[in-house]
C-alpha positions in Angstrom: -78.1 119.6 -16.8 -78.6 118.6 -20.2 -77.6 122.1 -20.9 -74.3 122.2 -18.9 -73.1 118.7 -20.9 -73.7 120.6 -24.3 -72.0 123.4 -23.4 -69.0 121.1 -22.3 -69.2 119.1 -24.9 -68.9 122.5 -27.7 -65.5 123.2 -26.2 -64.0 119.6 -26.6 -62.2 119.2 -29.5 -62.3 115.9 -31.7 -59.8 114.3 -29.3 -62.3 114.7 -26.3 -60.0 117.1 -24.5 -60.8 120.8 -24.4 -60.0 123.0 -27.6 -57.7 126.3 -26.6 -59.3 127.9 -29.5 -62.9 126.8 -28.6 -62.8 128.3 -25.5 -60.8 131.7 -26.5 -63.7 132.0 -29.1 -66.3 131.6 -26.4 -64.5 134.2 -24.3 -64.4 136.4 -27.3 -67.7 136.0 -28.3 -68.4 137.3 -24.5 -66.2 140.0 -24.8 -68.1 141.3 -27.2 -71.0 141.3 -25.3 -69.4 143.0 -22.0 -67.1 145.4 -23.2 -69.6 148.0 -24.2 -71.1 147.8 -20.9 -68.1 148.3 -18.9 -66.6 151.1 -21.0 -70.0 152.7 -20.8 -70.3 152.5 -17.1 -66.2 153.4 -17.1 -67.6 156.8 -18.8 -70.2 157.8 -16.5 -67.6 157.0 -13.5 -65.5 159.6 -14.9 -68.6 162.0 -16.5 -67.3 161.7 -20.1 -69.2 161.4 -22.8 -69.4 158.3 -24.8 -70.9 157.4 -28.1 -72.1 153.4 -27.9 -73.4 153.4 -31.4 -69.9 154.4 -32.9 -68.4 152.2 -30.7 -70.2 149.2 -31.6 -70.1 149.8 -35.1 -66.5 149.5 -35.4 -66.5 147.0 -32.6 -68.3 144.8 -33.9 -67.3 144.7 -37.3 -64.0 144.0 -35.8 -65.3 141.3 -33.7 -67.3 139.7 -36.5 -64.3 139.3 -38.5 -62.1 137.9 -35.7 -65.2 135.4 -34.7 -65.8 134.1 -38.0 -62.3 133.9 -39.3 -62.0 131.8 -35.8 -64.5 129.3 -36.2 -63.3 128.9 -39.9 -59.7 127.9 -38.6 -61.3 125.9 -35.6 -63.6 124.0 -38.2 -60.5 123.6 -40.6 -58.1 122.2 -38.3 -61.2 119.5 -36.8 -61.5 118.2 -40.4 -57.7 118.1 -40.5 -57.5 116.1 -37.6 -60.8 114.2 -38.3 -59.1 113.2 -41.8 -55.7 112.3 -40.6 -57.6 110.1 -37.9 -59.6 108.1 -40.7 -56.6 107.7 -42.8 -53.9 107.1 -41.0 -52.4 103.2 -41.6 -51.9 101.0 -38.1 -48.3 101.2 -37.3 -47.2 97.2 -36.9 -46.7 95.8 -33.6 -43.4 96.5 -32.5 -41.0 93.6 -29.6 -42.4 90.5 -28.7 -41.0 86.9 -30.2 -42.0 86.5 -33.8 
């Protein structure tokens, strides 16, 4: 059960809510594993030749670049949010009687 909780916490941003970028990041990673299997099965069903080495070499490089820059973007955003939360001065109270 603790592994599922750590997965849930991995998908959450600094505010505690689910972060769309993190969810897309995980989906992209899973896509890199599942896509070659699906394409191989499709080629077998259609009786067509398919070279997984050629596909995975090009697709793997592209996926690594996209996921790498995606991770960098998420880290930069989280760092910016954390610094903004720590440096924002409290707003003065509004309303009420003096």
